[in-house]
N, C-alpha and C positions, 0 to 999 in steps of 0.2 A: 521693378525690384530685381536685385542681383545678389546671388549668393556665390561665395568663392570658397573653395577648399584647396589647400596646398598640400600635396602628398610628398614633398621633398624634391621633386624634379619637375612636375607638371602642374599647371593650374587647371583645376576642374571647375567649369563655370556653368551655372544654371541661371538663365535670364528669362524673365517674362515681363509683359507690359501691364502696368497698372492702368486704371481708368484715367484718362487725360481730360482735362477741361477743354474740350474741343471748341466750345463757343468762345471761351476767353482767348484761345490760340488764334481763332479765325479773326476775332475783332482786332487783334494786333496787326493783321495784314493791312487794315485800312488806316490805322493811326500811325504806323511807323513808315516814315519816308525820309531816308537819309541819303545825302550825296557825299561820297567820300572822295577826298583828294588822293590820287594814287600816283605813284612813280611809274615811269615807263617800264614796260615788261623787260626790256633788255638794256644792256649797257655796252660801253665800248670794250669792256673786259671780256675776253673769251671764256666760255664755260670750261670747267676742268672735269675730265673724266678719268677714272682709274684704269690701269691696265686690265685687259680682258681676262675673264675667268671662264673656263669651260663649265657650263651648267647642265649640259645635256648632249645627247647624241641622237641624230635623226634615226628613228627606229625603222621606219618602213623603207624597204630596199627599192621600191618603185619611185620614191621621191628622191631621185638621183641627179636631177638637174635643177635644184632649187634656185630659181632666179629671183624670187621676190618673197618677202615675208611682211606680215602686218599683224599687230597686236590688237585683239578685240578690246573695245572699251566697255561693251555691255556684258561680256562674258569673261570675267576675270580669269587669267591664266590660260586662255585659249589664243592660239596663233593660227593664222591662215597663210598657206604657202602654195606655190604652184611650180610646175616644171617649165623648162625653157622650150624652145621650138621642137616640134615633132611629137609632143605628147598629146594625150586625149584632153578634151575640154573639161577639166575638173580641178577643183581646189582641195587641198588637204588641210584637215584640222589636226593640230598637235599641241602639246603643252610644252612648258619650258624645258622639261627633261628630254623632249624629243619623242615622247611616247605617242603613238598613232591613235588619234581619236575618231577619225572618220574620213571618208572620201565623199565629196559632194560634186555630183556630175551635172554640168550645165546642159540642160535639154535643148536640142535644136541648134547647137553652136559647134563650130569647128575652130580648133586652136591652130592658127597658122604659125605665129611666132610670138607667143606670150612672153613679155619681158619684165613686167613689174605688177605689183598689187598694192592697193591702198584701201583704207577705211575712212569713211566720212559721211556727212549728211547727204540726204537725197530728197526724193519727192514727198515722202510721208513724214510729217512733222514728228520730231522726237525719236526717230529711228535711225540706225546706222546702216550703211550700204557698203558692199564690197565692190571695188572697181578693179578690173583687170585690163591691162594695156596690151592689146594685140598690135604692137607698133614697131616690132623689129623689122629691119630692112637692111641687112648687112651689105648687100650688093647694089642697093638703089634700084630695085627692080619692080617694086609695088606700083600699081597704077594710081598713085597719088592719094588714094583714099584709105584711111586706116580706121581701126575699130577700137573702142573702149567698151567693154561689157560691164553691165551693172546689175547686181542682184541684191535684194534685201538680205542682210546678214542672217544666216540660219541660226537657230538655237543650238547651243553646244555647251558642254561642261568640261572643265579641265580634268575631271576624273571619270568621264563616261567610258564605257566599253566601245570599241570601234564600231562605226555604223557605215552603211553605204546608202546614200540618199540621192535621189534625182531632184534637181532644183528646176522648177518651172518659173515662168515669168521673167526670163532673162531679157534685159533691155540692151540694145546695141546703139551706141553713140558713135556716129560717123564723123570723122574729122579729116580735114586736109590742111596743108600748110599754105600760107599766103604766097602769092607769086608762082603758084604751081611748082614748088620745089619738093624734092624728096628728102627725107631725113631718116637716119637710123636712130631710133629712140628707145632707151631702156629704163627711163626714169619717169614714174608717174607720181604726181602729188595731188592731194585733195585737201583744200583749205578747210579745217574743221570749223572755222568761224562763219563761213558763208557758202561753202559747197563748190567754190570755183575749182576747176580742174587745170592742172599744169602739166605740160610735157617738156622734158629737157633732153635735147639732142645729144647723141654720142657719135658724131660723124668722124670718118677716117679719111675723107677724100677732099681735095680741093681747098678752097679758102676756109672751109668750116673745120678743118682738122685742128684740134686743140682748142676749139671754141665750143662752149656749151650754150646753145641758144634756148631761150625760155619762151614758151608759148602758153597762152591762156584760153580756156573755154569757160566763160562766166556762167554761173548758175542763173536761172534754171536751165538744164540741158534738155533737149527734145530728142527722144529716140527716133531712129530711122530717118532723120533729116540731116543731110550733110552740113557741117558748120566749118567755116574757114577760121582757123585759129588766129588769135591776135599775138603778134610778135612783141613781147613786152620788155625783154632784157637779154643781155649777153654776158657771159662770164668767160674770161680768158684763163684757161688752164695751162699747165705745162705742155709744151709741144709733144704730141703723141699721147697725152693723158685723156681718158674718155670717161664720161659719167655713165655708170652702169646700174644705178639703183638709188632710191631716195625715200625720204619720209619727212612729214611735218609732225612736230610734237603735239600732244593733246591740246595744249592751250594756244597753239598757233604761233608761239614765240620763237621757235627754232626750226631750222631746216637742215637736215643731214643729207649729204650726197656722197655716195661711194664711187670711187674711181679706180681704174686700172689702166695699164698700158706702160708708158715710160715710168710712171709712178703709181703706186697703189695707196690711196689715202681715204680717210673719212673726213669730209669737209663740212663744217657747220657755219651757218649764217644766222645772225640774230635779227629779229624783226622788231621794229619800234612799235609801241602801242599806237593804235589808230592808223597805222600805215597799210598800204597794199602789200600783199605777200611778195610780189615780184620786186618791190623796192628793196627788200632785204638783200637781194643779190648784189646790190651796190654798196652794201656795208662791208666792213672788214671780214675776210675769210679766215676762219679758225681751223687749224689742223688738229684733229683729235686722234687718239690711239686706235690701232687695229692690230689684229693678229695675222700671222702669215697663213694664208689659206690657198689651196691649189687653184681654185677658180671662184674667188669670192665676189659675189654681186649683191646679195641680199642684205639689207639693213633696215631696222625699224626701231623707233623709240618704244619704251614700255608704256603701259596704259596710264601711268601716273607722272611721266616725265622725269623719272628718277634715274634713267640710264638708257642705253641702246643695245640692241642685239645685232650680231652678224652671223651668217653661215654661208657655206660654199656649195657649189655643185659637186657631185660625187656621191658614192654610196656610203651611207652611215657616217656622214660628216658631223663634226662637233658643232655645237651651238655655243657661242661666246656672248657673255654679258659684260658691258662696260658701265659700271656704276658711277653715278655722279659723285664727284669729290665734294661733299658738303650736303646740306639739306635739300630735299626734293622741293621743287617749286610748288607753291600753293596759290590758289586764287586770291586776289587781293580783297575779295568780299566773300564772307561766309555764305554759302548757299548758291554761289555762282558755279553751277555744276559744269556748264559747257564753256566756261572761261571767256565769255564774251564781254565781261565788264558790267553785266546787269543781272539782277535776280528777277526773273520774269517767267512768263508762261512756258518758255522753252525748258527752263530748269524744272518747272513743275511737271511737265510732260516726262522728263527724264526720271524724276522721282517716282512718278506713277509707273514707269516702265519696270523699275526694280522693286516695286512695292511688295512688302513682306519677304523680300530676299534676305537670306542669311548665308554666311560662309562657314557656319559651324559644320565640321565633318565628324560624324560619329564613327568610331572604329574601336575595335577591341584589342589593338596592339599598338605599341609604341616602338619606334626605331631609336635605339640608344646610340647606335653607331652606324653611319652609312658610308664613311670614308670620303664623303664629298667635300668636306671642309679643309682637307689637307692640300697644300699647294705643291709639295714635293715629298720625296721619300724621307728626307731628313726630319720634316715635321711629323711624318707618320711614326718614325722610330722613337720619337720622344714620348708618344702616347702608347704605342705597342712595342715594348722593349724586350730584349733577350733576358731570360731568367734561368740561370744555371746552364746556359747553352749558348751557341753562337750561330744561329741561322741567319739568313739574309732576307729581310722583309723590305719590299719596295712597293711603291704606289703603282697600281695596275690600271690601265685605261682601256684595254681590249677585252679581256676576260672579266666581265662584270655580271652580277646578278640583276641589278637595277641601277638606274642613274648612270654615271659616267666613270666611277672610280671604284676600285676594290683593293684588297691587299694580297700581294703575291709573296709566298714564303718558299724559299729554296733552302734545302738542307743537304748536308753531305758529311758522311763519316762519323756521325755521332749516334750513340745508342738511343737517346731520347732528347727531343728538343722542346722547350717551353717558351711561349711568347705570352707576356702578361699585359693586360690593360688595367691601369689604375683609374677607378671611377672618380677619384678626387676626394670624395667624402663617403662615409658609411651610409648605406641606403637600406631601408626596410623593404624586402621583396616578398613578404608574407601575403601581400594583397594581390600578387601576380599568380596566374595559373601555371604559366610555363615560360621558359626563356629558350631562345634558339639562335643559332648563327648559321648562315648559309655558307656552304663550302663546295668546292669542285676540285677533284683530283685530276690525274692524267692516266691514260691507258698505258703509257710507257713506265709509270712508277711500279716499283715492287709493292705487293699488297701488304700494307701496314695499317695499324689501328690509329684512329684519331680520337682523342679524349677532349671533351669540353667540360671545364670545371669552374665553379664559382666559389670564391674564397672570402672568408670574413676578415675583420680587422686583426684578429689574433693569428691569422695564417692558417686556420683550420678550414678544410674543404667542406663547404656547406652542402654541396650536392654536385653530382657529375653525371655524364653520360658518355658512352663509348660507341663509336661507329666502327665495326669490325671491317678491316680491309678498306677503310675509307679513302686511302690515298689513291686507289684505282677507280674511284667513282667518277665517271666521265661527265655527269650532268649535275647541275646545281641541285643540292640536296640540303634540307634543313636538319641540323643536328640539334635535337631537342632535349631539354630537361623538364620533366613534370615537377612542379614545386608543391611541397606540402605546407599548408598554412600553419601547421603545428610545429614545424621545424624551427626551433629557436635560433639556430645558426643563421637563418635567413634574415634575422632582425638587423644585422649590421654587415651587409655585403659590401666589400670594398674592391675586390679584384675579379677579373675574368681571365682564366688561363686557357690557352690552346696548346695541347700537347700532342706531338706526333711521335709514335713509337717507331723511330726510324731503324733501329737495330743495325746501325752503321751503313745503311743504304743511302742512295742519293735520289732526290725527287723534288717535285714542285706541287704545292697545293695553294689554291686561291680561296680567300674568305671575303664575305660581304655581309652587310646588314645584320647587326646584332639587335634582336627584337625581344620584347617581353609582351606576353598576352595578359590582359587585365580581366579581373572578375567583373567589374562594372565598366560600361562604355566610357570612353574618353572623348571629350568634345574639344576640338581644336579650331581656332580661328586662323585659317591659313591665308585667306585672300581678303581683298578690300575693293570696294567700288566707290566712285566719287560721290554717289548719292548717300553713302553712309556718313552723314555729316558729323556725328558724334563718335565715330570710330568704335562702336560697340558690336560690330559684326551683324547688325540688323538694319534694314531699311523699314522704318515704321513711323508711328505718330511723333516720336521724339524728334526725328529728322524733319518731319513736316512742320513741327513747332519752331524749330530753329530757322527753317526757311521763311516761315511767317514773320519772324522777328526781323528778318532782313529784306522783306518783300519791297520791291521797287528801288532798292539801293542801286546806285550806279557809279561806275568809275569814270564815266565819260563826261 
C-alpha cells in the first residue's frame, strides 16, 4: 500500500507492505522458464558521455594522493579510495560530495606502492570484495613479486558519521609476470562477471614504452601462493602515454582506462556479449571526455553504469562526474541483478543481501537552494538577481558551507544592497517551523548588518531576521527566521531577499544552503540499488515476486 501527499514542492511518501500470496509467488518460480533472444551488450558505436561536472570536493586533507577510486555496488553512494606510495595501509570511505565517511585500516599489511583499487566478486558467494594493487614499480627495482590485497567490503553508509575501523582477514594475492620481467603497473581491473583479475602495465622504459600490456589472474585466486600471470593482450597507446588507472562497468560491458604522459585521456573499450574481457582491448578504442586535473589518475564507473567519476592527487581536490548522454544501461532480463545474462541463485543471494533495505532518509529540513546546480556565475545571476542595487554576485567554489559551490556577494559604495531569489511560484510556508540561510563574512569587512527577508506575491515582507554586524562574522553561521503558522502572509511566499546594510562601505559576504525546517519528518528516496527491481526504494517481497516471475530466464 502506498499513500502520497504533495505539499507543493516535495512528495511525502508513506509505504508499507500488504500480505503477499507467497505460495503463489513461489509456484511461479517452477512454472516460468523463458529464454529470451538478446542483442549483444555493446556495438561498434562509441558510448557518449557529457562534459564533466564537479559534484564534490575531497574533504579529508590526509587523502591527498588519491590514486584510485571505486564505487560500492552494495552500499549506494559510498566510494572507496586510497593514497599512492608512502601512505599507511588504509582505504578511505567517502560519498559523492567528497565527505569523509571513515578510515579502514588493513591489519598486518604494509603499503609499499599502492596504485589502484577495484570492487568485484570473491571467495564468498554473493558478496563483494575490495582489491588493492600494490604493483607500482617506477624504477623497475622490485624483486619480481607483486601483491594484490583483498578484503571483504566493509559495511558503510553514504550518510554515516566518520569512523575508524581496523580490518582483519586481509588476503594477499602474490603475482609475478611471465618470463621474469618487471612492470610498473597502476591499473587494476576485476571482472564483475567471473572474478578474474587484470593488471595493465604503464612502463616508461625500453620496448614497453607506449604499450599497455594486459595480464590476467583467473578466478579463483589462492592467497599466499605466487601465481604467474597470463599475458593476454597488448594495446598500443600514443608514444609516451601511460595507463594510470582503470575500471570495469557494473555489467562488465565497458572498460575505462585513464592515461597521462604525452596525452591525458579517458579511453573506453566495449566488450561483446559472451566474450572474454581481454578480447575487448582488440575492439575500437573510444576517447571520452575528462577535465584538466593537476595529477589525475583515479577513474571509476558509478554503481549503475550511468557515468564515470575522476579525481586527482592533491589536497581537497574536486570530484568530477561524467554522465552518460542518454539512458542508463539496464539488464536485458528483469531480475538479472549481477548482469550475467541469467536469473539464478547468484541474483537471489544478492536480493537476500539487501533484504528489507530501504533508501528513505528521514529528516526535518529541506534544502531549497544549495547552489550546486549552477554551471557558472551567469546562471547564478539569473536566479539571484540585483534588486534596487548593483552588487556583484558570483559562483564560489572555495568558501563553501557544504558541497562544492556557494554564492559570493561583493558590494561597494552603496547604502544598501538587495539580492532577490524568485521561487518561481507562490508557496505556502505555514507548515514550516523556520527558514535559514548560511552565511560567512570576512574579518576585513566593516561591521554592517545582514537582513534575511521572505516576501509574498504582493511584495509584502512576510517575515525577516537581522544579524547585527554579520558582515564581520568569520565562520559559517545560520541566519534564521522562526515562522508563525498563524501568519497569513506565509500562505503565498514568492521571494527571498538578502539585504546588506552596507552604508557606502566595501566588502564581501558568502551565502550557502537555503533551508526550511519541517513540522513533520520528510522522507526522501535519494539512492537506489540493483535489487530494488520495482524502484519503490525498498527491497522486499514485491522484488522477490518479480524475480520469481523471471526465474531461470537466460540471455545465453
